[in-house]
C-alpha positions in Angstrom: -17.0 12.9 -2.7 -19.1 11.7 0.2 -20.5 8.4 -1.1 -16.0 7.9 -1.7 -16.2 7.8 1.9 -19.0 6.3 3.0 -18.0 2.8 0.5 -14.3 3.5 2.2 -15.4 3.8 6.3 -16.6 0.4 6.4 -13.8 -1.3 5.4 -11.9 0.7 7.1 -13.4 -0.7 10.5 -13.8 -3.9 8.9 -9.5 -3.6 9.5 -9.9 -2.3 13.3 -11.5 -5.0 14.5 -9.7 -7.8 12.8 -6.4 -6.2 14.3 -8.2 -6.2 17.6 -8.7 -9.7 17.5 -5.3 -10.3 15.5 -3.4 -8.3 18.7 -5.3 -9.9 21.6 -4.8 -13.5 20.7 -0.9 -13.1 19.6 -0.2 -11.5 22.5 -1.9 -14.6 24.1 0.2 -17.2 22.4 3.4 -15.6 23.5 5.3 -18.0 26.4 5.2 -17.2 29.2 2.6 -15.5 32.1 2.6 -11.9 33.2 1.1 -13.7 37.0 4.2 -15.5 37.2 6.6 -13.2 36.5 4.4 -10.5 39.3 4.9 -13.6 41.7 8.4 -14.3 41.6 10.4 -17.3 41.1 9.6 -18.5 44.6 6.3 -18.0 44.6 4.1 -20.7 45.7 0.6 -21.8 43.1 -1.6 -20.6 45.4 0.2 -17.0 45.3 0.3 -17.2 41.0 -3.4 -17.9 41.0 -4.6 -15.5 43.1 -2.9 -13.0 41.3 -4.6 -14.5 38.2 -7.5 -13.7 39.4 -6.9 -10.0 40.7 -5.6 -9.7 37.0 -8.7 -11.3 35.4 -6.2 -13.6 33.6 -8.2 -17.0 34.9 -11.4 -15.8 32.6 -12.0 -16.8 29.3 -10.1 -15.5 26.3 -13.4 -14.4 25.1 -14.8 -12.7 28.4 -10.9 -11.0 28.5 -11.1 -10.0 24.6 -14.6 -8.5 25.7 -14.2 -7.2 28.6 -10.8 -5.4 27.2 -13.2 -3.6 23.8 -15.6 -2.4 26.7 -13.3 -0.4 28.7 -11.8 1.3 25.4 -15.5 2.5 24.2 -15.9 3.4 27.9 -12.1 5.6 27.5 -10.6 3.8 30.4 -7.4 2.3 28.8 -6.5 0.0 32.1 -3.3 0.0 34.5 -0.2 -1.5 33.9 0.8 -5.3 35.4 3.9 -4.7 35.8 5.8 -0.5 34.7 2.9 0.7 37.0 0.7 3.7 36.3 -2.3 4.1 33.9 -1.3 2.9 30.6 -2.9 5.9 29.4 -0.3 8.4 31.2 2.1 6.2 29.7 1.0 6.2 26.5 0.8 9.9 26.6 4.3 10.5 27.9 6.0 8.7 25.0 3.3 9.8 22.1 4.6 13.3 22.2 8.4 12.1 21.4 7.3 9.7 18.9 5.3 11.7 16.9 8.2 14.2 17.0 10.2 11.8 15.1 7.8 10.7 13.1 7.1 14.1 11.3 10.8 15.2 11.7 11.2 11.8 9.5 8.8 12.8 7.4 10.4 16.3 6.4 13.4 14.1 5.6 11.7 11.8 3.7 9.5 14.9 1.5 12.8 16.7 1.0 15.2 13.5 0.4 12.9 11.9 -1.7 11.4 14.2 -3.8 15.1 15.9 -5.1 16.1 12.3 -5.4 12.8 11.3 -7.7 13.3 15.0 -9.6 16.9 14.9 -10.1 16.7 11.1 -11.3 14.0 11.8 -13.9 14.9 14.7 -15.4 18.9 15.1 -14.7 20.5 14.4 -18.1 24.4 13.6 -17.0 24.9 10.4 -16.3 26.8 11.4 -13.5 23.9 12.6 -11.5 22.0 9.8 -12.6 24.0 7.6 -11.2 24.6 9.3 -7.9 21.0 9.0 -7.7 21.1 5.5 -8.5 24.2 4.9 -5.8 22.4 6.4 -2.7 18.9 5.2 -3.0 20.4 1.9 -3.1 22.9 2.0 0.1 19.3 3.6 1.6 17.5 0.7 1.3 20.2 -2.2 1.8 21.7 -0.6 5.1 19.4 -1.4 7.9 18.7 1.4 10.4 20.7 0.1 13.2 23.8 0.0 10.8 23.3 3.7 9.3 22.1 4.5 12.9 25.5 3.3 14.1 27.6 5.5 10.9 25.3 8.2 12.0 26.2 8.7 15.6 30.0 7.2 14.6 30.4 10.6 11.7 28.6 13.6 13.5 28.6 12.6 16.9 32.1 11.4 17.4 34.4 12.1 14.7 32.9 15.2 13.9 31.1 16.3 17.3 28.6 18.5 15.7 25.5 16.4 16.9 24.7 14.6 19.9 24.7 11.3 20.0 21.0 10.6 22.0 18.6 12.1 24.4 15.5 14.2 23.7 14.5 18.4 23.8 12.2 20.6 24.1 10.9 22.8 21.4 9.3 24.4 24.2 12.2 25.3 26.0 15.2 24.9 24.0 14.2 25.1 19.9 18.0 25.0 18.6 19.0 22.1 21.2 16.0 19.7 20.6 16.4 20.4 17.0 19.9 19.2 17.1 18.7 15.9 19.0 16.2 15.2 16.4 18.2 15.7 13.1 20.3 12.5 13.8 17.1 9.6 14.6 15.0 11.3 12.2 17.6 10.9 9.0 18.2 7.2 10.3 14.4 6.8 10.5 13.7 8.5 7.0 16.7 6.5 4.4 14.6 3.8 3.3 11.8 5.5 2.8 13.5 8.3 0.8 14.9 5.9 -1.4 10.9 4.2 -1.7 10.2 7.8 -2.3 12.9 8.5 -4.9 12.8 5.5 -6.9 9.0 5.3 -7.6 9.0 9.7 -8.4 11.5 9.0 -11.2 10.1 6.0 -12.8 6.4 7.9 -12.5 7.9 10.9 -13.7 9.9 9.5 -16.7 6.3 7.8 -17.9 4.7 10.9 -17.3 7.8 13.1 -19.5 7.0 10.5 -22.0 3.1 11.1 -22.7 2.2 13.0 -26.1 1.1 15.7 -24.8 4.7 16.7 -22.8 6.4 15.5 -26.6 4.0 18.1 -27.7 4.4 20.9 -25.7 8.3 20.3 -25.6 7.5 20.9 -29.7 5.6 24.0 -29.4 8.6 25.2 -27.1 7.0 25.3 -23.8 10.0 25.4 -21.3 11.1 22.4 -19.8 10.8 24.1 -16.0 7.2 24.3 -16.8 6.6 21.5 -18.1 7.8 19.8 -14.8 6.0 21.6 -12.2 2.9 22.5 -14.1 1.6 19.6 -16.3 4.2 16.3 -14.9 4.6 16.6 -11.7 0.9 17.4 -10.4 0.0 14.0 -13.5 2.7 11.6 -11.5 1.6 12.8 -7.8 -1.7 10.6 -7.2 0.6 7.5 -7.0 3.2 9.0 -5.2 0.6 9.9 -2.3 -0.5 6.3 -1.7 3.1 5.3 -1.5 4.1 8.1 0.9 0.5 6.9 2.7 1.7 3.9 3.5 5.5 5.1 4.2 3.9 7.1 7.0 2.8 3.6 9.0 6.6 2.0 8.0 7.7 5.2 9.8 5.7 4.3 12.7 6.6 1.1 13.0 10.2 1.4 12.2 10.5 4.5 15.2 10.5 1.4 17.8 14.4 -0.1 16.4 15.1 3.8 15.6 13.8 4.7 19.7 16.2 2.6 21.2 19.7 3.6 19.0 19.1 7.1 20.1 17.9 6.7 23.4 14.2 8.5 22.3 11.8 8.7 24.9 9.2 7.7 22.8 6.7 4.8 22.5 9.3 2.5 20.9 10.9 2.4 24.2 7.0 1.7 26.2 6.7 -0.9 23.7 9.8 -2.8 24.3 9.9 -2.3 27.9 5.9 -4.4 28.1 6.5 -7.1 25.4 9.5 -8.4 27.4 7.8 -8.3 30.5 4.5 -9.1 29.4 2.5 -6.4 30.2 -0.5 -7.4 28.3 -2.4 -3.5 29.1 -0.1 -1.5 27.7 1.5 -3.8 24.7 -2.6 -4.3 23.0 -3.3 -0.3 23.8 -0.2 0.3 22.2 -0.7 -1.9 19.3 -3.5 -1.1 18.7 -3.5 2.8 18.4 -0.6 2.5 16.4 -3.2 0.2 13.7 -6.0 3.2 14.3 -3.0 6.0 13.5 -1.8 3.7 9.8 -5.8 3.0 9.0 -6.2 6.7 9.6 -3.7 8.0 7.6 -4.5 5.6 4.5 -7.8 6.6 4.8 -6.6 10.3 4.2 -4.6 9.4 1.5 -7.0 7.2 0.0 -8.8 10.2 -0.3 -6.7 12.8 -1.4 -5.4 10.0 -4.1 -9.4 10.5 -5.0 -9.2 14.0 -4.4 -6.4 14.1 -7.5 -7.4 11.9 -9.9 -11.4 11.9 -9.6 -11.8 8.7 -11.7 -10.4 7.0 -8.5 -14.3 8.3 -7.1 -16.6 6.9 -10.0 -14.7 3.4 -9.6 
């Protein structure tokens, strides 16, 4: 396993370096200048240029990029141009809420995806198979901003069971915080749960069609034991890889879901930073999301290699 990690870590570091270059360059290609926004509509060119000099925006892109990397390695994320305050404090304030939302969505993905995949692959009743197929198709077809509005209309407006937006603290009032979390986490999880259910169904059907499964069935081994002791563990490795990729999608999708449900996470911070050209906030935030995605993928590959030793020797 150690040699496998030695081969995987350099590629992960290369991805991080390329991502940092892409984030830096793409932000500079967006029309608009932070100095113009800060100076105001009636500011003189001299005032705008003074602000650009104070922020270091008049330096070459090469100098700005390595200055940014130097600050990151020294642990200093810098100060926000527009929103105000230290970038580390701004990210820290929203990070807990986004992690909470992502973990809640991941729980939904596991419950709905595993249930749908197992039912779709093992149920002998056509109505059950058709129901799984229709629900996964609907979850994949309907975008989050539509499913979010539908969830709010049904559970918050018509039934009055759950709050339509906002967030609570699990430390102060766990019951209330769970109520705030249910709808946004479900909205965020639906597409990923549908993908997991379909992928697990196909993988499990192929595994159940293997010779050793037919032999065990002919020898009278109970179907439930074959499923949980033999078929599911053998179908798990590719599903683990897919699940790791879906965690990245959950982090990306959280931006839109947080806006729909007024969730105080990093998505709202990113939206405000992009609209106001706040370079330090958005480039640190995007790079943080890339780091999380790369670490999750690396851990996923390690789990895959642990489940399937053949991967370690390829």
